[in-house]
C-alpha positions as CSV (number, residue, x, y, z in Angstrom):
1,M,102.2,98.4,-10.5
2,T,104.5,98.3,-7.6
3,D,106.7,101.3,-7.0
4,P,110.3,100.1,-6.7
5,A,111.3,103.2,-4.7
6,A,108.4,102.7,-2.3
7,T,109.3,99.0,-1.9
8,S,112.9,99.9,-1.2
9,R,111.9,102.5,1.4
10,A,109.6,100.0,3.1
11,R,112.3,97.4,3.2
12,T,114.8,99.9,4.7
13,L,112.3,100.8,7.4
14,W,111.8,97.2,8.3
15,A,115.5,96.7,8.4
16,I,115.9,99.7,10.7
17,G,113.2,98.3,13.0
18,I,114.9,94.9,13.1
19,F,118.3,96.5,13.7
20,L,116.9,98.6,16.7
21,T,115.4,95.3,18.0
22,A,118.9,93.8,17.9
23,L,120.3,96.8,20.0
24,L,117.6,96.2,22.5
25,L,118.3,92.5,22.7
26,F,122.0,93.1,23.1
27,D,121.3,95.5,26.0
28,L,118.9,93.0,27.6
29,M,121.7,90.4,27.3
30,G,124.0,92.9,29.1
31,L,121.5,93.4,31.9
32,V,121.3,89.7,32.5
33,I,125.1,89.4,32.4
34,K,125.4,92.2,35.0
35,H,122.7,90.5,37.1
36,L,124.6,87.1,37.0
37,S,128.1,88.6,37.4
38,P,128.2,88.4,41.3
39,N,127.8,84.6,41.1
40,Y,129.4,83.6,37.8
41,S,132.7,84.5,36.2
42,A,133.0,86.5,33.0
43,A,134.6,83.5,31.2
44,E,131.8,81.2,32.4
45,L,129.1,83.6,31.1
46,S,130.9,83.9,27.8
47,A,131.0,80.1,27.4
48,Y,127.2,79.9,28.0
49,R,126.6,82.8,25.6
50,N,128.6,81.2,22.8
51,L,127.1,77.8,23.2
52,F,123.6,79.2,22.9
53,G,124.8,81.5,20.1
54,L,125.4,78.5,17.8
55,I,121.7,78.0,17.4
56,P,120.8,81.3,15.8
57,S,124.0,81.2,13.7
58,A,122.8,77.9,12.3
59,I,119.3,79.3,11.7
60,A,120.7,82.3,9.9
61,L,122.8,80.1,7.6
62,W,119.8,77.9,6.8
63,W,117.8,81.0,5.8
64,T,120.5,82.2,3.4
65,A,119.4,81.6,-0.2
66,A,123.0,82.1,-1.5
67,W,124.2,79.2,0.7
68,H,121.6,76.9,-0.8
69,R,122.4,78.0,-4.3
70,Q,126.0,77.0,-3.7
71,A,125.0,73.5,-2.7
72,R,125.3,74.2,1.0
73,P,129.1,74.3,1.5
74,R,130.2,73.6,5.1
75,M,133.9,74.5,4.8
76,L,135.7,77.8,4.3
77,R,138.8,78.4,2.2
78,Q,139.8,81.0,4.8
79,W,139.0,78.9,7.8
80,R,142.1,80.0,9.7
81,L,140.9,83.6,9.6
82,A,137.4,82.6,10.7
83,Y,138.8,80.7,13.7
84,L,141.1,83.6,14.5
85,R,138.0,85.9,14.6
86,G,136.4,83.4,17.0
87,A,139.4,83.6,19.3
88,V,139.3,87.4,19.3
89,V,135.6,87.3,20.1
90,V,136.4,85.2,23.2
91,F,138.7,87.8,24.7
92,A,136.4,90.7,23.6
93,Q,133.5,89.1,25.4
94,F,135.6,88.3,28.4
95,M,136.7,91.9,28.9
96,F,133.2,93.3,28.2
97,Y,131.4,90.9,30.5
98,L,134.0,91.6,33.2
99,S,133.4,95.3,32.8
100,L,129.6,94.9,33.1
101,G,130.2,93.3,36.6
102,R,132.5,96.1,37.7
103,L,131.2,99.3,36.1
104,A,127.9,101.0,35.8
105,F,125.9,99.4,33.0
106,S,125.5,102.5,30.9
107,T,129.2,103.5,31.4
108,A,130.6,100.1,30.2
109,T,128.1,100.0,27.3
110,T,128.9,103.6,26.2
111,I,132.6,103.0,26.1
112,S,132.1,99.9,24.1
113,Y,130.4,102.0,21.3
114,S,133.9,103.3,20.4
115,N,134.3,100.2,18.3
116,A,133.2,102.2,15.2
117,L,136.2,104.5,15.8
118,F,138.6,101.6,16.1
119,M,137.2,100.1,12.9
120,T,138.2,103.3,11.0
121,A,141.8,103.1,12.4
122,F,142.2,99.3,11.7
123,A,141.0,99.7,8.1
124,V,144.2,101.5,7.2
125,P,146.7,98.7,7.9
126,L,144.4,95.7,7.3
127,L,142.4,96.8,4.3
128,A,144.7,99.4,2.9
129,E,142.0,102.0,3.0
130,R,142.8,105.7,2.7
131,V,141.5,107.7,5.6
132,G,141.3,111.5,5.0
133,V,141.6,114.4,7.5
134,M,137.8,114.6,8.1
135,R,137.6,110.9,9.2
136,W,140.7,111.2,11.4
137,M,139.2,114.3,13.0
138,A,136.0,112.3,13.7
139,V,138.0,109.5,15.2
140,L,139.9,112.0,17.4
141,A,136.6,113.5,18.6
142,G,135.3,110.1,19.4
143,F,138.3,109.1,21.4
144,V,138.2,112.4,23.3
145,G,134.6,111.4,24.2
146,V,135.7,108.0,25.3
147,V,138.5,109.5,27.6
148,M,135.9,111.8,29.1
149,V,133.6,108.9,29.9
150,M,136.4,106.9,31.3
151,G,137.3,109.8,33.5
152,P,141.0,109.6,34.2
153,G,141.9,112.1,37.0
154,R,138.4,111.9,38.5
155,D,138.0,110.4,42.0
156,A,135.6,107.8,40.5
157,F,138.1,106.7,37.8
158,T,139.0,103.0,37.9
159,P,141.3,101.0,35.6
160,D,138.3,98.8,35.0
161,A,137.2,101.4,32.5
162,L,140.0,100.1,30.2
163,L,138.1,96.8,29.9
164,P,135.3,97.9,27.7
165,L,137.7,100.0,25.7
166,A,139.9,97.0,25.0
167,A,136.7,95.0,24.2
168,A,135.7,97.7,21.7
169,A,139.0,97.4,20.0
170,L,138.8,93.6,19.7
171,Y,135.2,93.8,18.5
172,A,136.3,96.3,15.8
173,L,139.0,93.9,14.8
174,T,136.5,91.2,14.1
175,G,134.4,93.6,12.1
176,V,137.3,94.7,9.9
177,T,138.5,91.2,9.3
178,A,135.0,90.1,8.3
179,R,135.6,92.2,5.1
180,M,138.7,90.1,4.3
181,F,136.7,87.0,3.4
182,D,135.9,86.0,-0.2
183,T,132.9,88.0,-1.4
184,E,131.0,84.9,-2.6
185,V,131.1,83.3,0.9
186,P,127.7,83.8,2.7
187,S,128.2,85.9,5.8
188,P,126.2,83.5,8.1
189,L,128.7,80.7,7.1
190,V,131.6,82.8,8.3
191,N,129.6,83.7,11.4
192,L,128.9,80.0,12.2
193,H,132.5,79.0,11.9
194,S,133.6,82.0,14.1
195,S,130.9,81.2,16.6
196,A,132.0,77.6,16.9
197,A,135.6,78.7,17.4
198,A,134.4,81.2,20.0
199,A,132.4,78.5,21.9
200,V,135.4,76.2,22.1
201,G,137.7,79.1,23.0
202,A,135.4,80.3,25.8
203,L,135.1,76.8,27.1
204,L,138.9,76.4,27.3
205,L,139.3,79.9,28.9
206,T,136.8,79.0,31.6
207,L,138.6,75.7,32.4
208,L,141.9,77.6,32.4
209,L,140.6,80.2,34.9
210,G,139.1,77.7,37.4
211,G,136.3,75.9,35.6
212,F,132.5,76.1,35.8
213,S,131.0,76.9,39.2
214,G,127.8,75.1,38.3
215,V,124.3,76.6,38.0
216,R,123.2,77.6,41.4
217,S,119.4,77.4,41.0
218,P,116.6,76.8,38.4
219,V,116.1,80.6,38.4
220,D,119.7,81.2,37.4
221,L,119.3,78.5,34.7
222,G,116.4,80.5,33.4
223,W,118.5,83.7,33.3
224,I,121.3,81.9,31.6
225,V,119.0,80.6,28.9
226,A,117.5,84.1,28.6
227,M,121.0,85.5,28.2
228,G,121.8,83.1,25.4
229,A,118.4,83.7,23.8
230,F,118.8,87.5,23.9
231,G,122.4,87.4,22.5
232,G,121.7,84.8,19.9
233,S,118.5,86.5,18.7
234,A,120.3,89.8,18.5
235,V,122.9,88.3,16.2
236,L,120.2,86.8,14.1
237,C,118.4,90.2,13.9
238,L,121.7,91.9,12.8
239,V,122.2,89.3,10.0
240,I,118.7,89.9,8.8
241,S,118.9,93.7,8.9
242,F,122.3,93.8,7.2
243,R,120.9,91.6,4.4
244,M,117.8,93.8,3.9
245,T,119.6,97.1,3.3
246,E,123.0,98.8,3.1
247,Q,124.9,99.0,6.4
248,S,125.3,102.8,5.8
249,N,121.5,103.1,6.3
250,L,121.8,101.3,9.7
251,A,125.0,102.8,11.1
252,P,123.5,106.1,12.3
253,F,121.0,104.2,14.4
254,S,123.7,102.2,16.2
255,Y,124.2,105.1,18.7
256,F,120.6,104.7,19.9
257,G,122.1,102.1,22.1
258,I,123.8,104.7,24.3
259,P,120.6,106.4,25.6
260,L,118.9,103.0,25.7
261,A,121.7,101.6,27.9
262,F,121.4,104.7,30.1
263,A,117.6,104.2,30.5
264,L,117.9,100.5,31.2
265,G,120.7,101.0,33.8
266,W,118.6,103.6,35.5
267,L,115.5,101.4,35.4
268,F,117.0,98.1,36.6
269,F,120.0,99.1,38.7
270,D,119.1,102.7,39.8
271,E,122.1,104.0,38.0
272,A,122.1,107.6,36.6
273,P,125.8,108.5,36.0
274,W,125.1,111.8,34.2
275,R,128.4,113.3,35.3
276,D,130.4,110.3,34.0
277,L,128.6,110.0,30.6
278,F,128.1,113.5,29.4
279,P,129.3,115.3,27.4
280,G,131.7,112.4,26.5
281,A,128.9,110.3,25.2
282,L,127.8,113.1,22.9
283,L,131.3,113.3,21.4
284,I,131.4,109.5,20.8
285,I,128.1,109.8,19.0
286,A,129.2,112.9,17.0
287,G,132.5,111.2,16.0
288,G,130.7,108.1,14.8
289,L,128.0,110.0,12.9
290,L,130.6,112.2,11.2
291,I,132.3,109.1,9.9
292,V,129.0,107.7,8.6
293,W,128.1,111.0,7.0
294,R,131.5,111.2,5.3
295,E,131.2,107.6,4.0
296,R,127.8,108.2,2.6
297,R,128.9,111.4,0.9
298,L,131.9,109.7,-0.7
299,A,129.6,106.9,-2.0
300,R,127.4,109.3,-3.9
301,P,127.9,110.0,-7.6
302,P,129.8,113.3,-8.1
303,G,126.7,115.1,-9.3
304,D,124.7,114.2,-6.2
305,R,127.2,115.6,-3.7
């Protein structure tokens, strides 16, 4: 007889592995964006990314059993909210991609991990959640870490460090608003609508800021395809992992992306900004993990605390 507990543990382990794969793919996408940034604008790269992103979004929707059981609906009752999320994604991507071209890869990526802290703050006005002293202390610790990484007052400080911070806030906004949709609506359907809106928005933003420069070479075309494949596959991995286990089981592993980004930046761009990243990065990780720990503790039955 199959042990349900063992099956659940195995499923969770698979979900964690897939989630970590998503983090790696996102960082690989970032590496390609940084590589292409000298020759292509952030808006242009965002447009390419979103166009390719429609493919894994459609695949994820097709794999969703709940969508098939509901006779494969294509429209959303809250379509305005989905399209608004897509518009927010456009500006989040634009700022983050711009920061990748102007900052050290690991610095921009580390600052962007403050989105978990923003999500806690946004949940209060948007979802009417009650946030206690412990979580606010965690948010404060995380923001102190972000400020330390940004380095105001240091000779190396640049206002460009505000770009990944603004991107993190916008990405957090899309995460919080995702919880405002009707519970019976499959997540991939929401994602597909938002991705379509983001693709159109990124195209319009690119045209507004000067248009497409054109692909310079077949090699660049290969990198652009790889960027879209990495980003789209990462989203698909996230959807799969989130459907395999509770998000609280995955959240602690999201901060693996910080040392991973540091290692990749050192390996591919010879960057090693120890002085800029630490100890600020540790405070960002500590603040996020404290929020995760508090959420999991509150979710337990009283007798298990």
